[in-house]
PQR file with spaces between the fields and no chain letter, atoms N, CA, C, O and H, PARSE charges and radii, in Angstrom:
ATOM       1  N    UNK     1     156.014  -70.732  207.751 -0.4000 1.5000
ATOM       2  CA   UNK     1     156.971  -71.802  207.944 -0.0000 2.0000
ATOM       3  C    UNK     1     156.211  -73.015  208.476  0.5500 1.7000
ATOM       4  O    UNK     1     155.435  -72.906  209.425 -0.5500 1.4000
ATOM       5  N    UNK     2     156.440  -74.153  207.864 -0.4000 1.5000
ATOM       6  CA   UNK     2     155.771  -75.363  208.333 -0.0000 2.0000
ATOM       7  C    UNK     2     156.549  -76.005  209.486  0.5500 1.7000
ATOM       8  O    UNK     2     157.638  -75.553  209.841 -0.5500 1.4000
ATOM       9  H    UNK     2     157.071  -74.241  207.093  0.4000 1.0000
ATOM      10  N    UNK     3     155.980  -77.055  210.058 -0.4000 1.5000
ATOM      11  CA   UNK     3     156.582  -77.691  211.233 -0.0000 2.0000
ATOM      12  C    UNK     3     157.967  -78.271  210.940  0.5500 1.7000
ATOM      13  O    UNK     3     158.875  -78.155  211.763 -0.5500 1.4000
ATOM      14  H    UNK     3     155.096  -77.422  209.769  0.4000 1.0000
ATOM      15  N    UNK     4     158.127  -78.889  209.781 -0.4000 1.5000
ATOM      16  CA   UNK     4     159.417  -79.470  209.418 -0.0000 2.0000
ATOM      17  C    UNK     4     160.497  -78.392  209.308  0.5500 1.7000
ATOM      18  O    UNK     4     161.615  -78.583  209.788 -0.5500 1.4000
ATOM      19  H    UNK     4     157.389  -78.983  209.113  0.4000 1.0000
ATOM      20  N    UNK     5     160.165  -77.261  208.678 -0.4000 1.5000
ATOM      21  CA   UNK     5     161.129  -76.167  208.527 -0.0000 2.0000
ATOM      22  C    UNK     5     161.494  -75.570  209.884  0.5500 1.7000
ATOM      23  O    UNK     5     162.634  -75.156  210.096 -0.5500 1.4000
ATOM      24  H    UNK     5     159.257  -77.106  208.288  0.4000 1.0000
ATOM      25  N    UNK     6     160.536  -75.526  210.794 -0.4000 1.5000
ATOM      26  CA   UNK     6     160.788  -74.974  212.125 -0.0000 2.0000
ATOM      27  C    UNK     6     161.959  -75.687  212.807  0.5500 1.7000
ATOM      28  O    UNK     6     162.745  -75.054  213.512 -0.5500 1.4000
ATOM      29  H    UNK     6     159.610  -75.862  210.622  0.4000 1.0000
ATOM      30  N    UNK     7     162.074  -76.989  212.601 -0.4000 1.5000
ATOM      31  CA   UNK     7     163.135  -77.759  213.247 -0.0000 2.0000
ATOM      32  C    UNK     7     164.459  -77.717  212.488  0.5500 1.7000
ATOM      33  O    UNK     7     165.473  -78.198  212.995 -0.5500 1.4000
ATOM      34  H    UNK     7     161.435  -77.503  212.029  0.4000 1.0000
ATOM      35  N    UNK     8     164.465  -77.152  211.288 -0.4000 1.5000
ATOM      36  CA   UNK     8     165.715  -77.059  210.530 -0.0000 2.0000
ATOM      37  C    UNK     8     166.327  -75.659  210.579  0.5500 1.7000
ATOM      38  O    UNK     8     167.354  -75.405  209.950 -0.5500 1.4000
ATOM      39  H    UNK     8     163.641  -76.761  210.877  0.4000 1.0000
ATOM      40  N    UNK     9     165.706  -74.769  211.313 -0.4000 1.5000
ATOM      41  CA   UNK     9     166.173  -73.384  211.367 -0.0000 2.0000
ATOM      42  C    UNK     9     167.468  -73.285  212.176  0.5500 1.7000
ATOM      43  O    UNK     9     167.586  -73.850  213.263 -0.5500 1.4000
ATOM      44  H    UNK     9     164.871  -74.975  211.824  0.4000 1.0000
ATOM      45  N    UNK    10     168.421  -72.564  211.626 -0.4000 1.5000
ATOM      46  CA   UNK    10     169.674  -72.262  212.314 -0.0000 2.0000
ATOM      47  C    UNK    10     169.483  -70.913  213.026  0.5500 1.7000
ATOM      48  O    UNK    10     168.941  -69.988  212.422 -0.5500 1.4000
ATOM      49  H    UNK    10     168.325  -72.105  210.743  0.4000 1.0000
ATOM      50  N    UNK    11     169.905  -70.775  214.273 -0.4000 1.5000
ATOM      51  CA   UNK    11     169.749  -69.495  214.970 -0.0000 2.0000
ATOM      52  C    UNK    11     170.376  -68.336  214.182  0.5500 1.7000
ATOM      53  O    UNK    11     171.444  -68.486  213.587 -0.5500 1.4000
ATOM      54  H    UNK    11     170.345  -71.527  214.764  0.4000 1.0000
ATOM      55  N    UNK    12     169.706  -67.189  214.185 -0.4000 1.5000
ATOM      56  CA   UNK    12     170.134  -66.056  213.374 -0.0000 2.0000
ATOM      57  C    UNK    12     171.560  -65.598  213.690  0.5500 1.7000
ATOM      58  O    UNK    12     172.314  -65.271  212.773 -0.5500 1.4000
ATOM      59  H    UNK    12     168.839  -67.067  214.668  0.4000 1.0000
ATOM      60  N    UNK    13     171.933  -65.569  214.945 -0.4000 1.5000
ATOM      61  CA   UNK    13     173.295  -65.153  215.297 -0.0000 2.0000
ATOM      62  C    UNK    13     174.336  -66.113  214.723  0.5500 1.7000
ATOM      63  O    UNK    13     175.415  -65.689  214.309 -0.5500 1.4000
ATOM      64  H    UNK    13     171.321  -65.834  215.690  0.4000 1.0000
ATOM      65  N    UNK    14     174.015  -67.393  214.696 -0.4000 1.5000
ATOM      66  CA   UNK    14     174.930  -68.376  214.132 -0.0000 2.0000
ATOM      67  C    UNK    14     175.027  -68.215  212.611  0.5500 1.7000
ATOM      68  O    UNK    14     176.113  -68.342  212.045 -0.5500 1.4000
ATOM      69  H    UNK    14     173.139  -67.738  215.032  0.4000 1.0000
ATOM      70  N    UNK    15     173.906  -67.939  211.948 -0.4000 1.5000
ATOM      71  CA   UNK    15     173.919  -67.696  210.494 -0.0000 2.0000
ATOM      72  C    UNK    15     174.798  -66.495  210.161  0.5500 1.7000
ATOM      73  O    UNK    15     175.603  -66.543  209.230 -0.5500 1.4000
ATOM      74  H    UNK    15     173.023  -67.835  212.407  0.4000 1.0000
ATOM      75  N    UNK    16     174.639  -65.424  210.923 -0.4000 1.5000
ATOM      76  CA   UNK    16     175.436  -64.217  210.682 -0.0000 2.0000
ATOM      77  C    UNK    16     176.915  -64.493  210.910  0.5500 1.7000
ATOM      78  O    UNK    16     177.755  -64.023  210.142 -0.5500 1.4000
ATOM      79  H    UNK    16     173.986  -65.385  211.679  0.4000 1.0000
ATOM      80  N    UNK    17     177.244  -65.244  211.949 -0.4000 1.5000
ATOM      81  CA   UNK    17     178.630  -65.578  212.255 -0.0000 2.0000
ATOM      82  C    UNK    17     179.249  -66.418  211.135  0.5500 1.7000
ATOM      83  O    UNK    17     180.374  -66.159  210.706 -0.5500 1.4000
ATOM      84  H    UNK    17     176.562  -65.626  212.572  0.4000 1.0000
ATOM      85  N    UNK    18     178.512  -67.419  210.668 -0.4000 1.5000
ATOM      86  CA   UNK    18     179.047  -68.286  209.610 -0.0000 2.0000
ATOM      87  C    UNK    18     179.268  -67.497  208.320  0.5500 1.7000
ATOM      88  O    UNK    18     180.266  -67.705  207.631 -0.5500 1.4000
ATOM      89  H    UNK    18     177.599  -67.630  211.017  0.4000 1.0000
ATOM      90  N    UNK    19     178.349  -66.598  207.990 -0.4000 1.5000
ATOM      91  CA   UNK    19     178.519  -65.775  206.787 -0.0000 2.0000
ATOM      92  C    UNK    19     179.746  -64.875  206.927  0.5500 1.7000
ATOM      93  O    UNK    19     180.479  -64.666  205.960 -0.5500 1.4000
ATOM      94  H    UNK    19     177.537  -66.428  208.550  0.4000 1.0000
ATOM      95  N    UNK    20     179.967  -64.349  208.114 -0.4000 1.5000
ATOM      96  CA   UNK    20     181.137  -63.487  208.362 -0.0000 2.0000
ATOM      97  C    UNK    20     182.434  -64.278  208.205  0.5500 1.7000
ATOM      98  O    UNK    20     183.424  -63.747  207.703 -0.5500 1.4000
ATOM      99  H    UNK    20     179.372  -64.518  208.900  0.4000 1.0000
ATOM     100  N    UNK    21     182.435  -65.535  208.629 -0.4000 1.5000
ATOM     101  CA   UNK    21     183.629  -66.370  208.554 -0.0000 2.0000
ATOM     102  C    UNK    21     184.004  -66.742  207.127  0.5500 1.7000
ATOM     103  O    UNK    21     185.141  -67.134  206.867 -0.5500 1.4000
ATOM     104  H    UNK    21     181.630  -65.966  209.037  0.4000 1.0000
ATOM     105  N    UNK    22     183.064  -66.624  206.208 -0.4000 1.5000
ATOM     106  CA   UNK    22     183.345  -66.963  204.803 -0.0000 2.0000
ATOM     107  C    UNK    22     184.219  -65.929  204.122  0.5500 1.7000
ATOM     108  O    UNK    22     184.756  -66.195  203.046 -0.5500 1.4000
ATOM     109  H    UNK    22     182.140  -66.306  206.419  0.4000 1.0000
ATOM     110  N    UNK    23     184.373  -64.767  204.715 -0.4000 1.5000
ATOM     111  CA   UNK    23     185.194  -63.732  204.099 -0.0000 2.0000
ATOM     112  C    UNK    23     184.518  -63.155  202.878  0.5500 1.7000
ATOM     113  O    UNK    23     183.291  -63.072  202.823 -0.5500 1.4000
ATOM     114  H    UNK    23     183.937  -64.551  205.589  0.4000 1.0000
ATOM     115  N    UNK    24     185.303  -62.756  201.901 -0.4000 1.5000
ATOM     116  CA   UNK    24     184.767  -62.172  200.663 -0.0000 2.0000
ATOM     117  C    UNK    24     185.023  -63.124  199.504  0.5500 1.7000
ATOM     118  O    UNK    24     186.019  -62.997  198.790 -0.5500 1.4000
ATOM     119  H    UNK    24     186.300  -62.823  201.945  0.4000 1.0000
ATOM     120  N    UNK    25     184.129  -64.063  199.327 -0.4000 1.5000
ATOM     121  CA   UNK    25     184.254  -65.004  198.220 -0.0000 2.0000
ATOM     122  C    UNK    25     183.317  -64.576  197.094  0.5500 1.7000
ATOM     123  O    UNK    25     182.420  -63.758  197.303 -0.5500 1.4000
ATOM     124  H    UNK    25     183.321  -64.167  199.906  0.4000 1.0000
ATOM     125  N    UNK    26     183.525  -65.127  195.904 -0.4000 1.5000
ATOM     126  CA   UNK    26     182.676  -64.764  194.768 -0.0000 2.0000
ATOM     127  C    UNK    26     181.437  -65.646  194.673  0.5500 1.7000
ATOM     128  O    UNK    26     180.404  -65.216  194.159 -0.5500 1.4000
ATOM     129  H    UNK    26     184.253  -65.791  195.734  0.4000 1.0000
ATOM     130  N    UNK    27     181.537  -66.880  195.167 -0.4000 1.5000
ATOM     131  CA   UNK    27     180.408  -67.806  195.118 -0.0000 2.0000
ATOM     132  C    UNK    27     180.314  -68.546  196.447  0.5500 1.7000
ATOM     133  O    UNK    27     181.311  -69.057  196.956 -0.5500 1.4000
ATOM     134  H    UNK    27     182.376  -67.229  195.584  0.4000 1.0000
ATOM     135  N    UNK    28     179.102  -68.597  197.003 -0.4000 1.5000
ATOM     136  CA   UNK    28     178.839  -69.371  198.217 -0.0000 2.0000
ATOM     137  C    UNK    28     177.735  -70.362  197.896  0.5500 1.7000
ATOM     138  O    UNK    28     176.785  -70.022  197.191 -0.5500 1.4000
ATOM     139  H    UNK    28     178.292  -68.182  196.590  0.4000 1.0000
ATOM     140  N    UNK    29     177.847  -71.592  198.405 -0.4000 1.5000
ATOM     141  CA   UNK    29     176.863  -72.633  198.132 -0.0000 2.0000
ATOM     142  C    UNK    29     176.333  -73.185  199.448  0.5500 1.7000
ATOM     143  O    UNK    29     177.099  -73.534  200.346 -0.5500 1.4000
ATOM     144  H    UNK    29     178.619  -71.869  198.977  0.4000 1.0000
ATOM     145  N    UNK    30     175.002  -73.259  199.547 -0.4000 1.5000
ATOM     146  CA   UNK    30     174.349  -73.907  200.676 -0.0000 2.0000
ATOM     147  C    UNK    30     173.574  -75.095  200.106  0.5500 1.7000
ATOM     148  O    UNK    30     172.463  -74.924  199.605 -0.5500 1.4000
ATOM     149  H    UNK    30     174.379  -72.976  198.817  0.4000 1.0000
ATOM     150  N    UNK    31     174.158  -76.315  200.179 -0.4000 1.5000
ATOM     151  CA   UNK    31     173.541  -77.464  199.521 -0.0000 2.0000
ATOM     152  C    UNK    31     172.261  -77.976  200.194  0.5500 1.7000
ATOM     153  O    UNK    31     171.492  -78.713  199.578 -0.5500 1.4000
ATOM     154  H    UNK    31     175.061  -76.454  200.586  0.4000 1.0000
ATOM     155  N    UNK    32     172.034  -77.594  201.436 -0.4000 1.5000
ATOM     156  CA   UNK    32     170.840  -78.028  202.167 -0.0000 2.0000
ATOM     157  C    UNK    32     170.254  -76.806  202.868  0.5500 1.7000
ATOM     158  O    UNK    32     170.440  -76.627  204.072 -0.5500 1.4000
ATOM     159  H    UNK    32     172.659  -76.995  201.936  0.4000 1.0000
ATOM     160  N    UNK    33     169.547  -75.969  202.114 -0.4000 1.5000
ATOM     161  CA   UNK    33     169.189  -74.650  202.651 -0.0000 2.0000
ATOM     162  C    UNK    33     168.092  -74.677  203.707  0.5500 1.7000
ATOM     163  O    UNK    33     167.969  -73.713  204.462 -0.5500 1.4000
ATOM     164  H    UNK    33     169.395  -76.114  201.136  0.4000 1.0000
ATOM     165  N    UNK    34     167.301  -75.721  203.795 -0.4000 1.5000
ATOM     166  CA   UNK    34     166.272  -75.780  204.828 -0.0000 2.0000
ATOM     167  C    UNK    34     165.352  -74.574  204.774  0.5500 1.7000
ATOM     168  O    UNK    34     164.738  -74.308  203.740 -0.5500 1.4000
ATOM     169  H    UNK    34     167.401  -76.504  203.181  0.4000 1.0000
ATOM     170  N    UNK    35     165.249  -73.841  205.874 -0.4000 1.5000
ATOM     171  CA   UNK    35     164.377  -72.665  205.936 -0.0000 2.0000
ATOM     172  C    UNK    35     165.027  -71.437  205.301  0.5500 1.7000
ATOM     173  O    UNK    35     164.343  -70.437  205.082 -0.5500 1.4000
ATOM     174  H    UNK    35     165.747  -74.056  206.714  0.4000 1.0000
ATOM     175  N    UNK    36     166.321  -71.482  205.000 -0.4000 1.5000
ATOM     176  CA   UNK    36     166.968  -70.408  204.256 -0.0000 2.0000
ATOM     177  C    UNK    36     167.704  -69.362  205.070  0.5500 1.7000
ATOM     178  O    UNK    36     168.146  -68.361  204.507 -0.5500 1.4000
ATOM     179  H    UNK    36     166.876  -72.295  205.177  0.4000 1.0000
ATOM     180  N    UNK    37     167.852  -69.552  206.360 -0.4000 1.5000
ATOM     181  CA   UNK    37     168.532  -68.558  207.203 -0.0000 2.0000
ATOM     182  C    UNK    37     169.966  -68.291  206.773  0.5500 1.7000
ATOM     183  O    UNK    37     170.389  -67.137  206.709 -0.5500 1.4000
ATOM     184  H    UNK    37     167.493  -70.365  206.818  0.4000 1.0000
ATOM     185  N    UNK    38     170.708  -69.334  206.480 -0.4000 1.5000
ATOM     186  CA   UNK    38     172.099  -69.151  206.042 -0.0000 2.0000
ATOM     187  C    UNK    38     172.161  -68.450  204.700  0.5500 1.7000
ATOM     188  O    UNK    38     173.023  -67.599  204.481 -0.5500 1.4000
ATOM     189  H    UNK    38     170.364  -70.271  206.532  0.4000 1.0000
ATOM     190  N    UNK    39     171.252  -68.801  203.796 -0.4000 1.5000
ATOM     191  CA   UNK    39     171.217  -68.185  202.470 -0.0000 2.0000
ATOM     192  C    UNK    39     170.974  -66.681  202.594  0.5500 1.7000
ATOM     193  O    UNK    39     171.623  -65.890  201.909 -0.5500 1.4000
ATOM     194  H    UNK    39     170.551  -69.492  203.974  0.4000 1.0000
ATOM     195  N    UNK    40     170.063  -66.292  203.446 -0.4000 1.5000
ATOM     196  CA   UNK    40     169.755  -64.867  203.639 -0.0000 2.0000
ATOM     197  C    UNK    40     170.989  -64.112  204.112  0.5500 1.7000
ATOM     198  O    UNK    40     171.304  -63.050  203.577 -0.5500 1.4000
ATOM     199  H    UNK    40     169.536  -66.935  204.002  0.4000 1.0000
ATOM     200  N    UNK    41     171.683  -64.639  205.097 -0.4000 1.5000
ATOM     201  CA   UNK    41     172.865  -63.953  205.625 -0.0000 2.0000
ATOM     202  C    UNK    41     174.021  -63.956  204.638  0.5500 1.7000
ATOM     203  O    UNK    41     174.765  -62.979  204.554 -0.5500 1.4000
ATOM     204  H    UNK    41     171.427  -65.502  205.532  0.4000 1.0000
ATOM     205  N    UNK    42     174.181  -65.039  203.892 -0.4000 1.5000
ATOM     206  CA   UNK    42     175.225  -65.067  202.871 -0.0000 2.0000
ATOM     207  C    UNK    42     174.937  -64.022  201.789  0.5500 1.7000
ATOM     208  O    UNK    42     175.845  -63.321  201.343 -0.5500 1.4000
ATOM     209  H    UNK    42     173.576  -65.833  203.960  0.4000 1.0000
ATOM     210  N    UNK    43     173.683  -63.920  201.372 -0.4000 1.5000
ATOM     211  CA   UNK    43     173.322  -62.942  200.339 -0.0000 2.0000
ATOM     212  C    UNK    43     173.539  -61.518  200.829  0.5500 1.7000
ATOM     213  O    UNK    43     173.978  -60.662  200.059 -0.5500 1.4000
ATOM     214  H    UNK    43     172.945  -64.489  201.734  0.4000 1.0000
ATOM     215  N    UNK    44     173.245  -61.255  202.072 -0.4000 1.5000
ATOM     216  CA   UNK    44     173.484  -59.915  202.640 -0.0000 2.0000
ATOM     217  C    UNK    44     174.972  -59.598  202.682  0.5500 1.7000
ATOM     218  O    UNK    44     175.366  -58.449  202.479 -0.5500 1.4000
ATOM     219  H    UNK    44     172.889  -61.950  202.697  0.4000 1.0000
ATOM     220  N    UNK    45     175.781  -60.578  202.938 -0.4000 1.5000
ATOM     221  CA   UNK    45     177.226  -60.393  203.088 -0.0000 2.0000
ATOM     222  C    UNK    45     177.925  -60.194  201.742  0.5500 1.7000
ATOM     223  O    UNK    45     178.835  -59.373  201.628 -0.5500 1.4000
ATOM     224  H    UNK    45     175.461  -61.511  203.103  0.4000 1.0000
ATOM     225  N    UNK    46     177.500  -60.942  200.732 -0.4000 1.5000
ATOM     226  CA   UNK    46     178.182  -60.931  199.443 -0.0000 2.0000
ATOM     227  C    UNK    46     177.447  -60.038  198.464  0.5500 1.7000
ATOM     228  O    UNK    46     176.687  -60.523  197.626 -0.5500 1.4000
ATOM     229  H    UNK    46     176.761  -61.609  200.825  0.4000 1.0000
ATOM     230  N    UNK    47     177.667  -58.742  198.566 -0.4000 1.5000
ATOM     231  CA   UNK    47     176.940  -57.793  197.728 -0.0000 2.0000
ATOM     232  C    UNK    47     177.294  -57.918  196.249  0.5500 1.7000
ATOM     233  O    UNK    47     176.483  -57.545  195.401 -0.5500 1.4000
ATOM     234  H    UNK    47     178.284  -58.348  199.247  0.4000 1.0000
ATOM     235  N    UNK    48     178.470  -58.426  195.916 -0.4000 1.5000
ATOM     236  CA   UNK    48     178.858  -58.588  194.510 -0.0000 2.0000
ATOM     237  C    UNK    48     179.118  -60.036  194.157  0.5500 1.7000
ATOM     238  O    UNK    48     179.709  -60.330  193.118 -0.5500 1.4000
ATOM     239  H    UNK    48     179.129  -58.729  196.605  0.4000 1.0000
ATOM     240  N    UNK    49     178.681  -60.943  195.016 -0.4000 1.5000
ATOM     241  CA   UNK    49     178.897  -62.361  194.770 -0.0000 2.0000
ATOM     242  C    UNK    49     177.601  -63.076  194.442  0.5500 1.7000
ATOM     243  O    UNK    49     176.553  -62.454  194.270 -0.5500 1.4000
ATOM     244  H    UNK    49     178.201  -60.705  195.860  0.4000 1.0000
ATOM     245  N    UNK    50     177.691  -64.378  194.358 -0.4000 1.5000
ATOM     246  CA   UNK    50     176.551  -65.215  194.034 -0.0000 2.0000
ATOM     247  C    UNK    50     176.348  -66.234  195.140  0.5500 1.7000
ATOM     248  O    UNK    50     177.307  -66.843  195.615 -0.5500 1.4000
ATOM     249  H    UNK    50     178.543  -64.884  194.497  0.4000 1.0000
ATOM     250  N    UNK    51     175.098  -66.419  195.551 -0.4000 1.5000
ATOM     251  CA   UNK    51     174.761  -67.442  196.534 -0.0000 2.0000
ATOM     252  C    UNK    51     173.872  -68.463  195.840  0.5500 1.7000
ATOM     253  O    UNK    51     172.815  -68.127  195.307 -0.5500 1.4000
ATOM     254  H    UNK    51     174.319  -65.924  195.165  0.4000 1.0000
ATOM     255  N    UNK    52     174.318  -69.718  195.855 -0.4000 1.5000
ATOM     256  CA   UNK    52     173.573  -70.810  195.236 -0.0000 2.0000
ATOM     257  C    UNK    52     173.064  -71.705  196.357  0.5500 1.7000
ATOM     258  O    UNK    52     173.802  -72.042  197.283 -0.5500 1.4000
ATOM     259  H    UNK    52     175.177  -69.991  196.289  0.4000 1.0000
ATOM     260  N    UNK    53     171.791  -72.087  196.262 -0.4000 1.5000
ATOM     261  CA   UNK    53     171.245  -72.948  197.306 -0.0000 2.0000
ATOM     262  C    UNK    53     170.337  -74.001  196.701  0.5500 1.7000
ATOM     263  O    UNK    53     169.763  -73.809  195.629 -0.5500 1.4000
ATOM     264  H    UNK    53     171.191  -71.814  195.510  0.4000 1.0000
ATOM     265  N    UNK    54     170.215  -75.116  197.407 -0.4000 1.5000
ATOM     266  CA   UNK    54     169.401  -76.236  196.955 -0.0000 2.0000
ATOM     267  C    UNK    54     168.479  -76.660  198.091  0.5500 1.7000
ATOM     268  O    UNK    54     168.846  -76.594  199.264 -0.5500 1.4000
ATOM     269  H    UNK    54     170.681  -75.272  198.279  0.4000 1.0000
ATOM     270  N    UNK    55     167.285  -77.094  197.728 -0.4000 1.5000
ATOM     271  CA   UNK    55     166.334  -77.618  198.708 -0.0000 2.0000
ATOM     272  C    UNK    55     165.822  -78.965  198.212  0.5500 1.7000
ATOM     273  O    UNK    55     165.684  -79.182  197.009 -0.5500 1.4000
ATOM     274  H    UNK    55     166.986  -77.148  196.775  0.4000 1.0000
ATOM     275  N    UNK    56     165.548  -79.851  199.133 -0.4000 1.5000
ATOM     276  CA   UNK    56     165.038  -81.161  198.758 -0.0000 2.0000
ATOM     277  C    UNK    56     163.586  -81.083  198.286  0.5500 1.7000
ATOM     278  O    UNK    56     163.154  -81.881  197.454 -0.5500 1.4000
ATOM     279  H    UNK    56     165.660  -79.675  200.111  0.4000 1.0000
ATOM     280  N    UNK    57     162.842  -80.122  198.820 -0.4000 1.5000
ATOM     281  CA   UNK    57     161.441  -79.964  198.439 -0.0000 2.0000
ATOM     282  C    UNK    57     161.281  -78.615  197.751  0.5500 1.7000
ATOM     283  O    UNK    57     161.354  -77.566  198.393 -0.5500 1.4000
ATOM     284  H    UNK    57     163.193  -79.474  199.496  0.4000 1.0000
ATOM     285  N    UNK    58     161.066  -78.652  196.453 -0.4000 1.5000
ATOM     286  CA   UNK    58     161.031  -77.425  195.654 -0.0000 2.0000
ATOM     287  C    UNK    58     159.909  -76.488  196.083  0.5500 1.7000
ATOM     288  O    UNK    58     160.038  -75.274  195.925 -0.5500 1.4000
ATOM     289  H    UNK    58     161.007  -79.503  195.932  0.4000 1.0000
ATOM     290  N    UNK    59     158.826  -77.008  196.614 -0.4000 1.5000
ATOM     291  CA   UNK    59     157.710  -76.144  197.007 -0.0000 2.0000
ATOM     292  C    UNK    59     158.056  -75.263  198.217  0.5500 1.7000
ATOM     293  O    UNK    59     157.301  -74.344  198.535 -0.5500 1.4000
ATOM     294  H    UNK    59     158.720  -77.994  196.743  0.4000 1.0000
ATOM     295  N    UNK    60     159.168  -75.519  198.887 -0.4000 1.5000
ATOM     296  CA   UNK    60     159.580  -74.695  200.028 -0.0000 2.0000
ATOM     297  C    UNK    60     160.630  -73.659  199.626  0.5500 1.7000
ATOM     298  O    UNK    60     161.049  -72.839  200.443 -0.5500 1.4000
ATOM     299  H    UNK    60     159.781  -76.265  198.629  0.4000 1.0000
ATOM     300  N    UNK    61     161.045  -73.705  198.377 -0.4000 1.5000
ATOM     301  CA   UNK    61     162.127  -72.832  197.934 -0.0000 2.0000
ATOM     302  C    UNK    61     161.576  -71.613  197.213  0.5500 1.7000
ATOM     303  O    UNK    61     160.697  -71.718  196.358 -0.5500 1.4000
ATOM     304  H    UNK    61     160.705  -74.371  197.713  0.4000 1.0000
ATOM     305  N    UNK    62     162.107  -70.467  197.571 -0.4000 1.5000
ATOM     306  CA   UNK    62     161.747  -69.219  196.911 -0.0000 2.0000
ATOM     307  C    UNK    62     163.002  -68.703  196.224  0.5500 1.7000
ATOM     308  O    UNK    62     164.055  -68.609  196.854 -0.5500 1.4000
ATOM     309  H    UNK    62     162.822  -70.382  198.265  0.4000 1.0000
ATOM     310  N    UNK    63     162.907  -68.371  194.957 -0.4000 1.5000
ATOM     311  CA   UNK    63     164.049  -67.873  194.215 -0.0000 2.0000
ATOM     312  C    UNK    63     164.034  -66.355  194.278  0.5500 1.7000
ATOM     313  O    UNK    63     163.037  -65.725  193.927 -0.5500 1.4000
ATOM     314  H    UNK    63     162.051  -68.448  194.445  0.4000 1.0000
ATOM     315  N    UNK    64     165.125  -65.773  194.719 -0.4000 1.5000
ATOM     316  CA   UNK    64     165.196  -64.343  194.916 -0.0000 2.0000
ATOM     317  C    UNK    64     166.478  -63.816  194.281  0.5500 1.7000
ATOM     318  O    UNK    64     167.539  -64.428  194.400 -0.5500 1.4000
ATOM     319  H    UNK    64     165.935  -66.285  195.004  0.4000 1.0000
ATOM     320  N    UNK    65     166.368  -62.696  193.617 -0.4000 1.5000
ATOM     321  CA   UNK    65     167.537  -62.017  193.101 -0.0000 2.0000
ATOM     322  C    UNK    65     167.707  -60.738  193.904  0.5500 1.7000
ATOM     323  O    UNK    65     166.805  -59.901  193.943 -0.5500 1.4000
ATOM     324  H    UNK    65     165.506  -62.199  193.520  0.4000 1.0000
ATOM     325  N    UNK    66     168.842  -60.584  194.535 -0.4000 1.5000
ATOM     326  CA   UNK    66     169.113  -59.404  195.349 -0.0000 2.0000
ATOM     327  C    UNK    66     170.047  -58.506  194.589  0.5500 1.7000
ATOM     328  O    UNK    66     171.109  -58.940  194.142 -0.5500 1.4000
ATOM     329  H    UNK    66     169.576  -61.264  194.504  0.4000 1.0000
ATOM     330  N    UNK    67     169.664  -57.256  194.437 -0.4000 1.5000
ATOM     331  CA   UNK    67     170.504  -56.293  193.696 -0.0000 2.0000
ATOM     332  C    UNK    67     171.033  -55.251  194.635  0.5500 1.7000
ATOM     333  O    UNK    67     171.759  -54.351  194.213 -0.5500 1.4000
ATOM     334  H    UNK    67     168.801  -56.903  194.800  0.4000 1.0000
């Protein structure tokens, strides 16, 4: 993680809480994924859904398919 990403990280407990509050939706979108903490928790929560995320700097984004 680079210095810029370090300052955009959302605390893990907050990421888990926000994902829990989303309920059971089919699609979740994180338009400013930063370091990806929210995306990770959303993907863990939505076992049969889709999580879409965007980053301003493509070199910091990792594309992952979770099965």
